[in-house]
MDAnalysis code that builds the backbone (N, CA, C; Angstrom):
import MDAnalysis as mda
import numpy as np

u = mda.Universe.empty(360, n_residues=120, atom_resindex=np.repeat(np.arange(120), 3), trajectory=True)
u.add_TopologyAttr("name", ["N", "CA", "C"] * 120)
u.add_TopologyAttr("resid", np.arange(1, 121))
u.add_TopologyAttr("resname", ["MET", "GLY", "ASP", "ASP", "GLY", "GLN", "THR", "ASP", "THR", "THR", "ALA", "GLY", "ILE", "ASP", "ARG", "ALA", "ASP", "LYS", "LEU", "PRO", "VAL", "ARG", "MET", "LEU", "ASN", "ASP", "ARG", "ILE", "LEU", "VAL", "LYS", "LEU", "ASP", "ALA", "GLY", "ASP", "ALA", "GLU", "ARG", "ARG", "SER", "SER", "GLY", "GLY", "ILE", "LEU", "ILE", "PRO", "ALA", "THR", "ALA", "GLN", "LEU", "GLY", "LYS", "ARG", "LEU", "ALA", "TRP", "ALA", "GLU", "VAL", "ARG", "ALA", "ALA", "GLY", "PRO", "ASN", "VAL", "ARG", "ALA", "VAL", "GLU", "THR", "GLY", "ASP", "GLN", "VAL", "LEU", "PHE", "ASN", "PRO", "GLU", "ASP", "VAL", "TYR", "GLU", "VAL", "GLU", "LEU", "ARG", "GLY", "GLU", "THR", "PHE", "ILE", "ILE", "LEU", "ARG", "GLU", "ARG", "ASP", "ILE", "HIS", "ALA", "VAL", "ALA", "SER", "ASN", "ARG", "LEU", "GLU", "GLY", "ALA", "HIS", "THR", "GLY", "LEU", "TYR", "LEU"])
u.atoms.positions = np.array([
    [0.944, -0.981, -0.151],
    [-0.141, -0.066, 0.662],
    [0.104, 1.241, -0.053],
    [0.202, 2.643, -0.838],
    [1.133, 3.840, -1.141],
    [0.773, 3.953, 0.556],
    [0.947, 5.344, 0.738],
    [0.946, 6.484, 1.406],
    [-0.178, 6.939, 1.894],
    [-0.618, 7.193, 0.100],
    [-2.071, 7.548, 0.338],
    [-3.135, 6.587, 0.618],
    [-2.802, 4.967, 1.545],
    [-4.206, 4.242, 1.766],
    [-3.754, 3.863, 0.113],
    [-3.374, 3.871, -0.444],
    [-4.363, 2.456, -1.786],
    [-3.347, 1.742, -2.394],
    [-3.612, 0.996, -2.945],
    [-2.167, -0.197, -2.848],
    [-1.916, -0.057, -4.346],
    [-0.499, -0.003, -4.560],
    [0.131, 0.205, -5.809],
    [0.337, -0.728, -6.489],
    [0.434, -0.718, -7.659],
    [-0.260, -1.791, -9.300],
    [0.751, -1.214, -9.606],
    [1.918, -1.030, -9.713],
    [3.373, -1.265, -10.592],
    [4.239, -2.035, -10.042],
    [4.023, -2.423, -8.670],
    [5.159, -3.607, -8.178],
    [4.629, -4.029, -8.411],
    [3.750, -5.205, -9.103],
    [2.810, -6.647, -8.851],
    [2.880, -6.752, -10.683],
    [2.864, -5.480, -11.310],
    [3.094, -5.487, -12.321],
    [4.585, -5.333, -12.716],
    [5.102, -4.516, -12.193],
    [6.510, -5.903, -12.903],
    [7.027, -6.779, -12.311],
    [6.533, -7.067, -11.312],
    [7.419, -8.470, -11.284],
    [6.591, -9.828, -11.280],
    [5.510, -9.693, -11.828],
    [4.131, -10.825, -13.053],
    [4.661, -10.326, -14.469],
    [5.935, -9.878, -15.008],
    [6.182, -10.164, -15.662],
    [7.204, -10.716, -15.959],
    [7.954, -10.846, -14.574],
    [9.295, -11.735, -14.331],
    [8.675, -13.085, -14.243],
    [7.419, -13.598, -13.881],
    [7.222, -14.675, -14.033],
    [6.800, -15.956, -14.518],
    [6.764, -17.225, -14.251],
    [6.651, -17.970, -15.746],
    [5.138, -17.808, -15.258],
    [4.332, -18.259, -16.489],
    [2.686, -17.842, -17.460],
    [2.380, -19.206, -16.862],
    [1.108, -20.049, -16.460],
    [0.892, -21.241, -16.976],
    [-0.863, -20.706, -17.151],
    [-1.708, -21.995, -18.412],
    [-3.083, -21.756, -18.877],
    [-3.853, -22.163, -17.588],
    [-4.849, -21.751, -17.434],
    [-5.273, -23.030, -16.665],
    [-6.864, -23.556, -16.974],
    [-7.268, -24.458, -16.559],
    [-8.516, -25.148, -17.072],
    [-8.538, -25.455, -18.919],
    [-9.306, -24.415, -19.300],
    [-9.483, -25.268, -21.011],
    [-9.448, -23.860, -21.502],
    [-8.523, -23.195, -20.724],
    [-8.374, -21.114, -21.405],
    [-6.497, -21.448, -22.737],
    [-6.850, -20.035, -23.824],
    [-5.952, -21.211, -24.863],
    [-5.373, -19.034, -23.892],
    [-4.005, -19.260, -25.079],
    [-3.243, -18.087, -24.625],
    [-2.550, -18.282, -26.432],
    [-3.861, -17.223, -27.370],
    [-3.256, -17.007, -28.597],
    [-2.706, -15.587, -28.599],
    [-1.632, -15.629, -29.953],
    [-1.033, -14.343, -30.476],
    [-1.838, -13.990, -31.918],
    [-2.107, -12.482, -32.255],
    [-2.775, -12.597, -33.601],
    [-1.356, -12.143, -34.439],
    [-1.939, -12.491, -36.209],
    [-0.710, -12.576, -36.629],
    [-0.492, -11.236, -37.063],
    [0.773, -10.760, -37.393],
    [0.140, -9.202, -37.305],
    [0.069, -8.873, -39.213],
    [-0.153, -9.486, -40.231],
    [-1.071, -10.058, -41.033],
    [-2.539, -9.311, -40.312],
    [-3.110, -9.470, -39.787],
    [-4.695, -9.341, -38.923],
    [-4.334, -7.587, -38.858],
    [-3.538, -7.451, -39.034],
    [-4.180, -6.215, -38.060],
    [-4.915, -4.785, -39.660],
    [-3.866, -4.949, -40.366],
    [-4.665, -4.551, -41.521],
    [-4.646, -5.576, -42.906],
    [-5.469, -5.550, -43.545],
    [-5.846, -6.093, -44.770],
    [-5.291, -5.004, -45.992],
    [-5.831, -5.477, -47.613],
    [-5.561, -4.773, -48.603],
    [-6.992, -5.025, -49.507],
    [-7.403, -5.022, -49.495],
    [-8.474, -5.078, -50.549],
    [-7.842, -5.765, -51.756],
    [-8.203, -6.752, -53.120],
    [-8.564, -6.688, -54.031],
    [-7.321, -5.606, -54.968],
    [-8.286, -4.848, -55.042],
    [-8.138, -3.273, -56.254],
    [-7.299, -3.062, -55.514],
    [-6.113, -3.088, -54.192],
    [-4.632, -2.314, -53.441],
    [-5.484, -1.676, -52.839],
    [-6.819, -1.716, -51.499],
    [-6.740, -0.468, -50.875],
    [-6.526, -0.539, -49.285],
    [-5.817, -0.362, -48.528],
    [-5.713, -0.763, -47.091],
    [-7.166, -0.558, -46.466],
    [-7.446, -1.486, -45.412],
    [-7.961, -1.445, -44.992],
    [-7.823, -1.707, -43.810],
    [-7.814, -0.203, -42.525],
    [-7.362, -0.776, -41.378],
    [-8.098, -1.773, -40.279],
    [-7.527, -1.729, -38.860],
    [-7.905, -3.058, -38.205],
    [-9.864, -2.703, -37.932],
    [-9.354, -1.681, -37.442],
    [-10.671, -0.783, -36.854],
    [-11.577, -0.562, -37.756],
    [-11.712, -1.076, -39.293],
    [-12.654, -1.333, -40.134],
    [-13.831, -2.482, -39.645],
    [-14.875, -1.986, -39.938],
    [-15.607, -2.466, -39.439],
    [-16.297, -3.711, -41.081],
    [-16.499, -5.142, -40.493],
    [-16.617, -5.747, -42.341],
    [-17.478, -7.117, -42.242],
    [-18.411, -5.976, -41.201],
    [-19.299, -7.859, -40.739],
    [-18.945, -8.443, -39.209],
    [-19.347, -9.777, -40.078],
    [-18.385, -10.506, -38.426],
    [-17.569, -11.064, -39.033],
    [-16.397, -10.716, -39.309],
    [-15.480, -11.472, -39.174],
    [-14.296, -12.428, -38.564],
    [-13.877, -13.158, -38.804],
    [-13.387, -14.217, -37.631],
    [-11.778, -14.256, -38.054],
    [-11.318, -14.403, -37.439],
    [-9.259, -14.075, -37.155],
    [-8.767, -15.175, -37.230],
    [-7.193, -15.361, -37.475],
    [-6.537, -16.336, -37.700],
    [-6.117, -16.084, -35.863],
    [-5.247, -16.710, -35.923],
    [-3.971, -16.871, -34.329],
    [-3.520, -17.915, -34.401],
    [-2.276, -17.771, -34.158],
    [-1.179, -18.838, -33.229],
    [-1.541, -19.282, -31.716],
    [-1.728, -20.320, -31.144],
    [-1.801, -20.675, -30.146],
    [-0.742, -20.045, -29.717],
    [-0.231, -20.425, -27.756],
    [0.707, -20.158, -27.690],
    [1.269, -21.213, -26.448],
    [-0.195, -21.170, -25.468],
    [-0.555, -22.038, -24.449],
    [-1.840, -22.902, -23.926],
    [-1.617, -23.677, -24.421],
    [-2.927, -23.607, -23.250],
    [-2.571, -24.421, -22.044],
    [-4.043, -24.627, -21.476],
    [-4.255, -25.211, -20.076],
    [-4.583, -27.121, -20.591],
    [-4.754, -27.373, -18.778],
    [-4.028, -28.534, -18.477],
    [-5.790, -29.571, -19.389],
    [-6.348, -28.993, -19.266],
    [-8.265, -28.972, -19.883],
    [-8.637, -29.250, -21.613],
    [-7.464, -28.946, -22.271],
    [-7.598, -28.780, -23.802],
    [-7.142, -29.775, -23.880],
    [-7.917, -30.134, -25.346],
    [-7.755, -31.279, -25.906],
    [-7.735, -31.583, -27.279],
    [-8.371, -30.793, -27.983],
    [-8.001, -30.039, -29.646],
    [-7.446, -29.485, -29.740],
    [-6.087, -28.519, -29.109],
    [-5.533, -27.780, -29.745],
    [-3.993, -27.619, -28.670],
    [-2.847, -27.876, -29.769],
    [-1.772, -27.874, -29.063],
    [-0.723, -27.186, -29.415],
    [-0.288, -26.477, -28.569],
    [1.073, -24.928, -28.708],
    [1.522, -25.115, -30.151],
    [1.263, -23.781, -30.803],
    [2.415, -24.266, -31.940],
    [0.475, -23.850, -33.604],
    [-0.348, -24.726, -32.967],
    [-1.632, -24.229, -34.351],
    [-2.192, -23.360, -34.171],
    [-2.231, -22.818, -35.401],
    [-3.343, -22.158, -35.658],
    [-4.633, -21.902, -35.793],
    [-5.096, -20.808, -35.195],
    [-6.828, -21.594, -34.197],
    [-8.122, -19.920, -35.444],
    [-9.116, -20.425, -35.624],
    [-9.925, -19.312, -36.201],
    [-11.033, -18.878, -34.808],
    [-11.083, -18.159, -34.598],
    [-12.029, -17.954, -33.371],
    [-12.773, -15.929, -33.658],
    [-13.947, -15.541, -33.429],
    [-14.182, -14.223, -33.375],
    [-13.620, -12.932, -32.486],
    [-13.395, -12.111, -33.286],
    [-11.825, -11.178, -32.823],
    [-13.473, -10.408, -31.480],
    [-14.466, -10.198, -31.695],
    [-15.181, -10.020, -31.074],
    [-15.764, -9.239, -29.903],
    [-15.454, -10.889, -29.412],
    [-15.427, -11.354, -27.466],
    [-14.375, -12.133, -27.571],
    [-13.081, -11.368, -27.330],
    [-12.189, -12.089, -26.261],
    [-11.678, -10.807, -24.860],
    [-10.494, -11.648, -24.180],
    [-10.134, -10.682, -23.270],
    [-8.656, -10.668, -23.755],
    [-8.165, -9.835, -23.469],
    [-6.387, -9.276, -24.463],
    [-6.356, -8.866, -22.718],
    [-4.730, -9.861, -22.923],
    [-4.246, -9.279, -21.724],
    [-1.768, -8.875, -22.248],
    [-1.907, -8.170, -21.715],
    [-0.500, -7.896, -22.130],
    [0.574, -8.405, -21.135],
    [1.978, -8.844, -21.516],
    [2.615, -10.208, -21.173],
    [4.086, -9.618, -21.899],
    [4.879, -8.920, -20.767],
    [5.550, -8.842, -21.810],
    [6.706, -7.740, -22.408],
    [5.527, -6.968, -22.465],
    [5.300, -5.474, -23.632],
    [4.410, -6.577, -24.404],
    [3.966, -8.173, -24.840],
    [3.541, -8.376, -25.953],
    [1.813, -8.902, -25.866],
    [1.345, -8.671, -26.121],
    [-0.125, -8.165, -25.956],
    [-0.543, -9.558, -26.784],
    [-1.264, -10.515, -25.965],
    [-2.234, -11.385, -26.621],
    [-3.049, -11.803, -26.205],
    [-4.339, -13.017, -26.468],
    [-5.535, -13.158, -26.484],
    [-6.345, -14.628, -25.643],
    [-6.670, -13.848, -24.629],
    [-7.385, -15.546, -24.002],
    [-8.695, -15.725, -24.805],
    [-8.178, -17.135, -24.594],
    [-10.080, -17.591, -25.265],
    [-10.498, -19.375, -24.650],
    [-11.196, -19.185, -24.592],
    [-11.573, -20.910, -24.049],
    [-11.407, -21.405, -25.350],
    [-11.663, -23.024, -25.386],
    [-11.813, -23.648, -26.108],
    [-13.265, -23.924, -26.988],
    [-13.591, -23.469, -26.626],
    [-15.469, -23.994, -26.722],
    [-15.509, -22.690, -27.994],
    [-14.602, -21.564, -27.562],
    [-15.313, -20.623, -28.740],
    [-14.217, -20.387, -30.173],
    [-13.069, -21.344, -30.084],
    [-12.413, -21.902, -31.240],
    [-13.194, -22.528, -31.880],
    [-13.038, -21.535, -33.886],
    [-14.229, -22.737, -34.749],
    [-13.728, -23.285, -35.732],
    [-12.369, -23.266, -35.373],
    [-11.424, -24.853, -36.223],
    [-9.585, -24.158, -36.121],
    [-9.294, -25.234, -36.412],
    [-7.903, -25.588, -35.935],
    [-7.432, -25.795, -37.052],
    [-6.283, -24.820, -37.881],
    [-4.925, -25.734, -38.329],
    [-4.228, -25.977, -38.123],
    [-3.629, -27.200, -38.468],
    [-1.788, -28.304, -38.036],
    [-1.266, -28.550, -39.036],
    [0.127, -28.807, -39.440],
    [-0.038, -30.404, -39.953],
    [-0.313, -31.453, -39.637],
    [0.400, -31.393, -37.632],
    [-0.368, -32.148, -37.419],
    [-1.937, -33.115, -37.662],
    [-2.685, -31.916, -37.667],
    [-3.998, -32.650, -38.364],
    [-4.230, -33.187, -39.855],
    [-2.858, -33.935, -41.039],
    [-2.801, -34.381, -41.815],
    [-3.852, -35.080, -41.624],
    [-3.447, -35.745, -41.329],
    [-4.144, -37.573, -40.913],
    [-5.320, -37.474, -40.774],
    [-5.993, -36.766, -40.489],
    [-7.601, -36.574, -40.017],
    [-8.242, -36.547, -40.821],
    [-8.271, -36.177, -41.995],
    [-9.595, -36.002, -43.649],
    [-10.491, -35.297, -43.570],
    [-9.400, -33.787, -43.065],
    [-11.426, -32.880, -43.045],
    [-11.488, -32.297, -44.362],
    [-10.985, -32.380, -45.290],
    [-11.209, -32.194, -46.703],
    [-11.027, -30.871, -46.799],
    [-10.813, -30.326, -45.857],
    [-10.238, -28.547, -46.466],
    [-8.500, -28.416, -46.147],
    [-7.686, -27.729, -47.338],
    [-6.322, -27.368, -46.474],
    [-6.634, -26.227, -46.812],
    [-5.736, -25.611, -45.626],
    [-5.889, -23.738, -45.924],
    [-4.342, -23.179, -45.850],
])
Protein backbone atom coordinates (compact mmCIF):
# COMPACT_ATOMS: atom_id res chain seq x y z
CA MET A 1 0.00 0.00 0.00
CA GLY A 2 1.14 3.51 -0.76
CA ASP A 3 1.23 6.38 1.72
CA ASP A 4 -2.21 7.58 0.57
CA GLY A 5 -3.91 4.29 1.53
CA GLN A 6 -4.22 3.02 -2.07
CA THR A 7 -2.72 -0.17 -3.39
CA ASP A 8 0.45 0.25 -5.45
CA THR A 9 -0.22 -1.77 -8.61
CA THR A 10 2.95 -0.89 -10.51
CA ALA A 11 5.14 -3.07 -8.28
CA GLY A 12 2.88 -6.05 -8.93
CA ILE A 13 3.01 -5.54 -12.70
CA ASP A 14 6.81 -5.47 -12.76
CA ARG A 15 7.02 -8.62 -10.67
CA ALA A 16 4.30 -10.44 -12.66
CA ASP A 17 6.20 -9.77 -15.90
CA LYS A 18 9.10 -11.83 -14.61
CA LEU A 19 7.11 -14.82 -13.35
CA PRO A 20 6.29 -17.88 -15.48
CA VAL A 21 2.69 -18.08 -16.69
CA ARG A 22 0.65 -21.29 -16.94
CA MET A 23 -2.81 -21.42 -18.49
CA LEU A 24 -5.52 -23.09 -16.42
CA ASN A 25 -8.48 -25.34 -17.27
CA ASP A 26 -9.68 -24.94 -20.87
CA ARG A 27 -8.02 -21.56 -21.48
CA ILE A 28 -5.83 -20.89 -24.50
CA LEU A 29 -3.36 -18.02 -24.97
CA VAL A 30 -3.07 -16.91 -28.60
CA LYS A 31 -1.12 -14.27 -30.51
CA LEU A 32 -2.74 -12.56 -33.49
CA ASP A 33 -0.81 -12.66 -36.74
CA ALA A 34 0.73 -9.31 -37.67
CA GLY A 35 -1.07 -9.53 -41.02
CA ASP A 36 -4.48 -9.48 -39.30
CA ALA A 37 -3.97 -5.90 -38.14
CA GLU A 38 -4.38 -4.42 -41.62
CA ARG A 39 -5.65 -5.91 -44.87
CA ARG A 40 -5.53 -4.92 -48.51
CA SER A 41 -8.47 -5.22 -50.86
CA SER A 42 -8.06 -6.91 -54.24
CA GLY A 43 -7.73 -3.39 -55.73
CA GLY A 44 -4.85 -2.56 -53.37
CA ILE A 45 -6.76 -0.33 -50.95
CA LEU A 46 -5.45 -0.53 -47.38
CA ILE A 47 -8.21 -1.52 -44.91
CA PRO A 48 -7.33 -0.67 -41.28
CA ALA A 49 -7.96 -3.15 -38.48
CA THR A 50 -10.63 -0.85 -37.02
CA ALA A 51 -12.83 -1.06 -40.13
CA GLN A 52 -16.08 -2.97 -39.62
CA LEU A 53 -16.69 -5.69 -42.20
CA GLY A 54 -19.55 -7.53 -40.57
CA LYS A 55 -18.75 -10.64 -38.59
CA ARG A 56 -15.22 -11.50 -39.60
CA LEU A 57 -13.35 -14.33 -37.87
CA ALA A 58 -9.60 -14.12 -37.25
CA TRP A 59 -6.68 -16.57 -37.18
CA ALA A 60 -4.13 -16.63 -34.36
CA GLU A 61 -1.27 -18.84 -33.23
CA VAL A 62 -1.62 -20.82 -30.00
CA ARG A 63 1.19 -19.90 -27.61
CA ALA A 64 -0.02 -21.79 -24.49
CA ALA A 65 -2.88 -24.12 -23.54
CA GLY A 66 -4.35 -25.22 -20.22
CA PRO A 67 -4.35 -28.85 -19.04
CA ASN A 68 -7.99 -29.48 -20.02
CA VAL A 69 -7.57 -28.40 -23.65
CA ARG A 70 -7.99 -31.47 -25.87
CA ALA A 71 -8.04 -30.45 -29.54
CA VAL A 72 -5.41 -27.69 -29.68
CA GLU A 73 -1.64 -27.69 -29.16
CA THR A 74 0.97 -24.97 -28.95
CA GLY A 75 1.88 -23.78 -32.46
CA ASP A 76 -1.54 -24.54 -34.00
CA GLN A 77 -3.47 -21.86 -35.87
CA VAL A 78 -7.01 -21.31 -34.53
CA LEU A 79 -10.03 -19.50 -35.97
CA PHE A 80 -12.15 -17.45 -33.54
CA ASN A 81 -14.43 -14.42 -33.25
CA PRO A 82 -12.26 -11.41 -32.28
CA GLU A 83 -15.22 -9.33 -31.09
CA ASP A 84 -15.67 -11.10 -27.75
CA VAL A 85 -12.18 -11.74 -26.38
CA TYR A 86 -10.03 -10.86 -23.39
CA GLU A 87 -6.69 -9.20 -24.10
CA VAL A 88 -3.69 -9.33 -21.79
CA GLU A 89 -0.22 -7.82 -22.03
CA LEU A 90 2.68 -10.08 -21.08
CA ARG A 91 6.31 -9.01 -21.36
CA GLY A 92 5.37 -6.10 -23.63
CA GLU A 93 3.31 -8.18 -26.09
CA THR A 94 -0.47 -8.31 -26.40
CA PHE A 95 -2.12 -11.74 -26.31
CA ILE A 96 -5.72 -12.97 -26.32
CA ILE A 97 -7.20 -15.48 -23.90
CA LEU A 98 -9.87 -17.83 -25.27
CA ARG A 99 -11.79 -20.85 -24.10
CA GLU A 100 -11.49 -23.98 -26.20
CA ARG A 101 -15.23 -23.87 -26.94
CA ASP A 102 -14.81 -20.40 -28.54
CA ILE A 103 -12.58 -21.81 -31.29
CA HIS A 104 -14.29 -22.56 -34.61
CA ALA A 105 -11.44 -24.38 -36.41
CA VAL A 106 -7.85 -25.58 -36.00
CA ALA A 107 -5.19 -25.62 -38.73
CA SER A 108 -2.03 -27.64 -38.16
CA ASN A 109 0.32 -29.99 -40.03
CA ARG A 110 -0.33 -32.64 -37.37
CA LEU A 111 -3.97 -32.89 -38.57
CA GLU A 112 -2.95 -34.09 -42.02
CA GLY A 113 -4.21 -37.63 -41.42
CA ALA A 114 -7.55 -36.44 -40.00
CA HIS A 115 -9.14 -36.01 -43.48
CA THR A 116 -10.97 -32.75 -42.82
CA GLY A 117 -11.54 -32.15 -46.51
CA LEU A 118 -10.18 -28.60 -46.23
CA TYR A 119 -6.64 -27.38 -46.75
CA LEU A 120 -5.65 -23.86 -45.71
